DRENMARGU-142540 format. One record per atom (N, C-alpha, C): x, y, z; residue in one letter. Coordinates in pm, whole numbers, plus 50000, padded with zeros to 5 digits. Layout:
! residues N
XYZA...
This chain:
! residues 113
060051443115148M058941449415216M058131458215121M057941453715001N057211461614903N055801464714949N055071454614989K053681456615029K053621464515159K054551462015248L054581469415373L054781484215348L055751487615265R055991501715234R054811508015161R054211500315069K053081505414992K051911508715084K051611499915178H050481502115266H050771512715372H052001513215419L052331523315519L052441537215458L052841537815331S052951550915267S051581556115222S050591547315216G049251551415178G048581559315289G047351563115264N046651571215362N045711562915448N045961550015459T045151541315542T045621542315686T044671544215777T045021545215918T044711532215989T045241530616108N044971518916191N043671520416267N043041531916259V041851534716337V040611530416260V039741523216327I038471519316266I037541531116272I036941534416160E036011545616155E034731541316083E033661547916116A032371544816056A032381548115907A031761539615829K031681541515684K030231543815646K030031551315541N028691553715488N028281541415407N027221534715450L026791522415383L026361524915239L025821536515212A025421539715075A026631540214982A027771545215032E028991545614952E029541531714928E029421523015027I029881509215010I028981501814913I027701504414917K026721497814831K026811502514686K027231514714663A027171521014531A027841513014419A029061508014433P029701501214319P028961488714271P028331481414361T027671468914322T026161469914320T025611479514393G024171480614405G023601471814514G024481464414582N024051455414687N025081455914799N024641459214918L025551460515032L026261447315062L025521436315060Y026101423315093Y027121418814989Y026861421914863A027831418514759A029111426614778A028961439314813S030141447714837S030951442414954S030271438515061I030971433215179I031651420015145I031021411715062A031641399115021A032911401814940A032881411714853I034061415314774I035171420414865I034811428914960I035811434115055I036401422815136I035561413415177S036031402015256S037021393415179S036711390715053K037611382614971K038941389814949K038891402814928R040121410514909R040941410815038R040251412015153A040961411915281A041681398515302A041051387615264N041691374515274N042921373715184N042831379215063Q043981379314972Q045141387315031Q044831399015086I045861407415147I046491400115265I045661394015347N046161387015465N047101375615426N046731367715327V047571356615283V048891361615227V048841372015145S050091377015086S051011383215191S050441390515286L051271396215391L051861385515482L051081375215509K051571364315593K052721357015524K052581354515394E053651348015319E054901356715317E054701369515295E055831378815292E056561379015426E055801379615535L056391379715669L057141366715697L056531355415664H057201342615689H058481341315606H058461346415484N059681345915402N060791354415463N060421365915516K061431374615577K061961368515707K061091362615786L061511356715913L062241343415893L062021337015780E062711324415751E064221326615742E064631338515702E066061341615693E066741340715829E065981343015935F066551343116070F066361329816142F065681320516080A065371307816147A066621299516166A066681293516281T067761284016309T067111270316324T067711260516265H067131247216266H067901238116361H067881241916487T068511233616590T067461229316690T067711218316757D066761213016854D067081217316997D068111224817014S068521228917148S067721240917196S067131239817312L066371250817369L067271261217433L068511257717455E069431266817520E069971277517426E069811275817297E070371284917199E069371295417151E068441299017234I067471309117196I068111322817215I068091330817112H068651344217119H067761353817040H067821366117075E067001376217009E067791382716895E067121384716788N067711391416674N066961404616657N067661415616666K067031428816660K066311431216527K066911426816417E066281428716287E064961420916279E064961408916331Q063751400716331Q062651407416413Q063001413016526I062041419816612I061481432116542I062331439716475E061881451616404E060931448216288E061251437616216I060361433316107I059001429316163I058991421716269S057731417416331S056921429316380S057591438816442K056881450716492K056311459016378K057041459916268A056551467516153A055281461216097A055231448116091Y054031441416042Y052881442616141Y053181443016270E052131444716371E051521458616364E052301468616326R051801482316318R050971484816193R051011475716098M050251477515974M048751477216002M047981484115921P046531483615936P046001469415911P044871466615971N044211453815953N043891451715805N044021439415753P043691436915612P042271440915574P041331440015666A039971444315636A039911459315612A040691466915688L040751481415668L041391484715534L042451477415500L043121479615372L042201476115256L041481465015268A040571460815161A039421470715145A038891475715254T037811485515248T038301498215181T039501502615216Q040061514715156Q040251512815006Q040781501314965E040961498514823E039621498214750E038611492214813F037291491314751F036681505114734F036831513614834M036261527014829M036981535714725M038241532814697E039011540314598E038961533814460E038091524114440D037921516914313D039221510514265D039991505014356K041231498114321K041061482914320K039821478214344V039551463914348V038761460214222V039281450514149Y038571445714030Y037651434414072Y036411435114032F035471424214054F034561423213934F034001411413915R033081409413804R031911401013852R030831402313781R029621395013815R029501383013723R029461371213781N029281359013702N027811356613671N026961360713763D025541358413748D024801370813797D024021376913712E023311389113749E022301386713860E021791374413875D020811371513978D021401372714119D022701371014132L023341372014263L023261386014320L023201396114235F023211409914282F021841416414277F020811408814252S019461414414245S018751413414376S
């Protein structure tokens, strides 16, 4: 749960709050470019968290075809609840972008003009 602990120990909240558009625009000089960067980072976070969750839940998977053998595993439920309580990947990506923790580069200067 490295990423889970890292994000929960951070100062990111689950609450959506208004952001100053000028602050979002400042690193790139273009609001839409900043939002595109945040969006791509949110997708990366989402994919990595999903993979991490599936790997953890795979430990509890049973590969039987019987519907009668369904049982609850407390550890599995706790892991799932912990991931549900995490902030949305878009919130995490926005927080990282605002704290200059996201690396991005410009391939073409015309895209940001």
